N, C-alpha and C positions, 0 to 999 in steps of 0.2 A: 504493499499499500505505499503510496505517496503522496506526504500532506505536506502541501504548500506554505511555506511560511514567510512572514513580510520581512523584510530585511533588520527591523528594528527588534522582533521576536528571534531572530535567528541569531542575530549578535549578542541579546542576553540569556541563551540558551547555551552557545557556543562557551558564553565567559564563565556562566554557571558550573556548567561541565570542567572545565577545564579546574575550577576554583576546588571542585569537589573530587580532581582527578578521577574524572568518569568520562563514560563516552555521551554524548549527545543523544543518539538512540535511546539509551539506557532512561535517562532522564525521561524522555518523552516516554518509554513504554510505565513509567513508576507513575506520572501525571496522567493518564490515559486511566491505569488498573485504580487508583483512587480515584479519579472522576465518577467510574461506571460504580465502582462499589458503595462510594458516596449515594449515587442516583438509586443504583437498587436498595439501599438501605431506605434511604427516605419514602421511596414510590412502597415499602413495604409499612413503613410508620402511618403515612397516609391512609392505606389501606386499612388498617390496623384502628384507627382512628374511626374513618368512615363506620366500619363496622360495630364499632361500639358506640357512636350516635342514634344509627342506626336500630340499639339495642335499649336507647335510653340509658345508656351509661355515659350522664354527663355530668360537668363538674358544677358544682353553683358558683354564681358568679360573685357571693362572697366568699368563697372556700378559696377563690382565684385572687382577688384580693389581699386575703390573708397571707395566701403563699407568696405571694409579689412583695408583701409590707416585712414579712418576715425575714425573707432575702436579702431586700435593700431598704433596712430602717431609716427616717430621716423625711 
């Protein structure tokens, strides 16, 4: 697969690879793996949330407010 990169992104990638002593291709593969893994996780969580809402398992507004206030006092 060929993925065209604009010159600025290619330069950044090359600089980062050199700083880490790694091949540019390895960084690209790692970045794609992270993105794909995150997107898969996110979509699963959305599906879980939707299923929970359909079952009526919702969090009351006051409980959400308390969680926020407990985490971020002041």
